[in-house]
VOKOLVO-202522 format. One line per 8 residues: number of its first residue (from 1); for each residue x negated, z negated, y of C-alpha. Coordinates in steps of 0.5 Angstrom, whole numbers, plus 2048, in hexadecimal, padded with zeros to 3 digits. Each point is the difference from the previous one (the first is absolute). Layout:
BEGIN
NUM	X,Z,Y; ...
//
This chain:
BEGIN
1	87D,795,824; 7FD,804,7FA; 7FE,7FE,7F9; 7F9,7FF,7FE; 7FD,805,7FB; 7FC,7FA,7FE; 807,7FE,7FC; 7FF,806,7FB
9	7F9,7FC,7FE; 805,7FB,7FD; 7FC,7FA,803; 802,7F9,7FF; 7FC,7FD,806; 800,801,807; 7FA,803,804; 7FB,7FB,803
17	7FC,802,806; 7F9,7FC,801; 7FE,800,807; 803,7FE,806; 7FD,805,805; 803,806,803; 800,805,7FA; 803,7FA,7FC
25	805,7FF,805; 802,807,801; 800,801,7F9; 805,7FA,7FF; 805,803,805; 800,807,7FD; 801,7FE,7F9; 805,7FB,802
33	804,805,804; 800,804,7FA; 803,7FB,7FC; 7FA,7FE,7FC; 800,7F9,7FD; 7FA,7FD,804; 7FC,7FA,800; 7FB,7FE,806
41	7FC,802,803; 7FC,7FB,7FD; 7F9,7FD,802; 7FA,802,7FC; 800,7FB,7F9; 807,802,7FE; 800,800,7F8; 806,805,800
49	803,7FC,7FA; 807,802,803; 7FF,807,801; 800,807,7FC; 7FC,804,805; 7FB,7FD,805; 7FD,804,806; 7FA,7FD,803
57	800,802,808; 7F9,7FC,801; 7FA,803,803; 7FB,804,7FB; 7FB,7FA,7FF; 806,7FB,7FE; 803,805,7FB; 7FC,7FE,7FA
65	801,7F8,801; 808,801,801; 800,804,7FA; 7FC,7FB,7FC; 805,7FA,802; 806,804,7FD; 803,7FE,7FA; 800,805,7FA
73	805,805,7FF; 801,802,807; 800,808,802; 7FB,7FF,806; 7FF,805,805; 7FB,800,806; 801,804,807; 7F9,802,801
81	7FE,807,801; 7F8,7FF,7FF; 801,7FC,7F9; 801,802,7F9; 805,7FC,7FB; 7FA,7FD,7FD; 800,7FA,805; 807,7FE,7FD
89	7FD,7FF,7F9; 803,7FE,7FB; 807,801,803; 804,806,7FE; 7FF,803,807; 802,805,805; 7FE,802,807; 804,803,806
97	7FC,801,807; 805,803,806; 7FC,804,804; 803,7FC,807; 7FE,7FB,805; 804,7FA,7FF; 801,7FC,807; 806,7FC,7FE
105	805,7FE,7FB; 805,805,803; 7FB,806,7FE; 804,806,7FC; 7FD,803,7FA; 804,806,800; 7FD,806,800; 7F9,7FD,7FF
113	7FB,803,7FA; 7FD,7FB,7FB; 7FB,800,7FB; 803,7FE,7F9; 7FC,7FD,7FA; 802,7FD,7FA; 7FC,7FD,7FA; 806,802,7FB
121	806,804,800; 804,7FA,802; 7FC,7FE,805; 800,807,803; 807,800,800; 801,7FA,804; 7FB,803,805; 805,806,800
129	806,7FC,801; 7FD,7FC,805; 7FE,806,804; 807,803,7FF; 803,7F9,803; 7FC,800,806; 801,807,801; 7F9,803,800
137	7FD,806,7FC; 7FB,7FE,7FB; 7FA,804,7FE; 7FB,7FF,7FB; 7F9,7FE,802; 7FB,7FF,7FA; 7FB,7FA,800; 7FA,805,801
145	803,803,807; 802,7F9,802; 7FB,7FF,805; 800,807,803; 808,7FF,801; 7FF,7F9,803; 7FB,803,805; 804,806,802
153	806,7FB,802; 7FB,7FB,804; 7FD,806,804; 807,803,801; 803,7F9,802; 7FA,7FB,802; 7FB,805,803; 805,804,804
161	802,7F9,803; 7F8,7FF,802; 7FF,807,803; 806,7FF,804; 7FD,7F9,802; 7FA,804,802; 804,805,804; 804,7FA,803
169	7FA,7FD,803; 7FD,806,803; 806,802,803; 800,7F9,803; 7F9,801,804; 804,806,803; 806,7FC,802; 805,803,7FB
177	804,7FB,7FC; 801,801,7F8; 807,802,801; 7FE,807,803; 7FD,802,7FA; 806,7FE,7FB; 803,807,801; 7FA,804,7FF
185	7FE,7FB,7F9; 807,801,7FE; 800,808,801; 7F9,800,7FC; 803,7FC,7FA; 806,804,800; 7FC,807,800; 7FC,7FD,7FB
193	806,7FE,7FB; 803,807,801; 7FA,805,800; 7FA,7FC,7FD; 7FA,7FE,803; 7FC,807,801; 806,803,803; 802,7FA,805
201	7F9,800,803; 800,801,807; 7FB,7FE,806; 7F9,802,802; 7FC,7FF,7FA; 805,805,7FC; 7FF,805,806; 7F9,7FF,800
209	7FF,7FE,807; 7FA,7FC,7FF; 7FF,7FF,808; 806,7FC,800; 7FE,7FC,7FA; 7F9,7FE,803; 804,7FE,806; 804,7FB,7FC
217	7FA,7FE,7FC; 7FD,7FE,806; 806,7FC,802; 800,7FC,7FA; 7F8,7FF,800; 802,7FD,807; 806,7FC,7FF; 801,7FE,7F8
225	7F8,801,7FE; 802,7FC,7FA; 805,806,7FD; 7FB,805,802; 7FE,801,7F8; 807,800,7FE; 802,806,806; 7FA,804,7FD
233	802,7FF,7F9; 807,802,802; 7FE,806,804; 7FC,802,7FA; 806,800,7FB; 805,803,805; 7FB,806,800; 800,800,7F9
241	808,800,800; 800,806,806; 7FC,804,7FB; 805,7FF,7FB; 805,802,805; 7FD,806,802; 7FE,802,7F9; 808,7FF,7FE
249	802,804,806; 7FB,806,7FE; 802,800,7F9; 808,801,802; 803,806,7FF
//
């Protein structure tokens, strides 16, 4: 069991986690495994009087109220990717947003990137120390970049699932189960991770095969008409990506 780097901050009180949802439980398990003195996860409304650091693992809409309930003098952090630190005023505040999806208490934070912020050097040091304890790599995301950063995360995770849901529904109309698509999806994500979007692109749009794309469009208009506008928008975006792919290939020595 490793010794927490939070000890270097010479804290005289433990870390309190407010919020007993999936993220709160996952953080509690990870910090306990790292030998961090811990209280909670506690319900919303906890005042944190016995804590030196408070982590608010609550929904974004509940952060301000949870912060107002805390006693003064705490170092208070949230886990939101979308919100800046003004929501934690008047506390000395920090933020740590792991770029991951948490589905249970046993989630591993190791190797994940997290956006860090702090209103003071001490608060930023707490965010960095927590990142070190959790095994995440910290990056700085400025307030005016916050919305774009969080939108990128939503596109990469949430919208991907939405698209796979569309693929799943369409495949089902042809009698094909979701499991048949899984190797294809994994290969596409692996290629994107290794090479970037333009170089990883394959398929009829990238080949300029308009006849095949037209046949696909007719099938969607017949079987998933409520998703036709989404298909059209994706074809347009994919054509743009394919043009960038061709331009990159042409420019290569």
